[in-house]
N, C-alpha and C positions, 0 to 999 in steps of 0.2 A: 350531303346528307341532309334531308329535311329538318328541322326543328319543330315539336310540337308544345303550345304554350297548356299547360294543367288546367286554364279557364279559359270559356268563351269568350271570344272579341278581345283578346289581351294585347293592346298598345304599348308597345314598349317604345323609349326615346335611343335616336340610334345616336350613339358615343362618336361615330368618327364622321359626323356631321359634317361637311365644309364650315359652318359656319363656325365650329369649333375651335378650327385650326389656324386664327387669329390672321387670315390674309394669306396663308398660304394654301396647299391640296399635297395631297398625299399622293405619292408618283411610286409606283413598284418597279424594280430593276430587277429582270432575271439572265442571266448569261448559260443560254444554253448548252447543253454536254460537258458543264463544269457543276458537278452535283456537290465539289466541296463547299459549294452553296445551294444546301436541298432546296432552298422556295426563296421567289424574289424578294430584294430588300424593301423597305417602305422608309419612304425619304418625305420629309414636309420641304415643298419646294414653291419658290411665290411662281403663280402662273406665267408669269412675264418673264422668267427667266430661260436666256438662250438658250440652246439645246448644245452649243458645244462648252457651256460653263458645265451643265451638266458632264459631258467626257470628262473634262478638263478639269471639275473641282471635285465633282460627286464620286465620280466612278473610283477612282482614284483611293478612295476612302472604303469603299462598300469593297472593292476586287483584288486590290494589290497584293494582297498577302497571298494571292494563287501564284505560283510560278512563271505561270505563262502570260499575265496581266498584261508586262513588259513586252511580249513580245506581239502583240494585237495591231495587224494591220489594219487601221481605220478606215482606210477607205476602200477594203474588201467585206466592213461587216456587215452582214444582211442583218436589218432589222424588222421586225414587227412592231404592232400596237394594235391592243387589244386584239390578237388573233391575227391580224390583216396585214401584207405586205406594208411597210412604211418603209420612205425615202426621208429622214429628217433634214430641215435646214438649218443647219448649226448657228445662224443668226438669228433667225424669227426665234420666238417665245413659243414656252411649249404649250398656253393656250393655241397661241394662231394658228398652231399645228393642228389642233385637235385632241390634244391632251388635256386631257380635264380630272378633275378627282377621282383616284382610285385607277385612274389609266395604267394598264401594264406594259410595259416598253420591254421587247426579249431581245434579244441581239443575240447570232453564231459567228461565230470567229471560225472561218474554213482553215483548215488546214491545221487549227488549236484543236483537239479533239481531248481535253482533260490530262492529268498527268499520266506519262505513259501510255496515252490514248485511251485511260481507261474511262473516257466521261468523268473523274472526278477531278 
């Protein structure tokens, strides 16, 4: 939804600018077909963090309350970066793979479609 300023030529400061995150960048993570998490989670991460640490250290804190999280076969996950198919390199840093400030990484887990197949 577009937002219109009430004054002409309004110039606001973007408070979510990269410079405001003290060397970190925001990474959005979304789990497709699991609407128990109604939107992607936002996490501040260092740009050089290896993708494998995102899975091993960040995702459990964000998604492990879902009963299917422990059943994920990570070798079969389908990844998207900013809406495009993506194959992460677990050893490379996020920025090195094109994951920049406010990128969204979505993942789908074939065979796991939410609680009782409900998508939640």
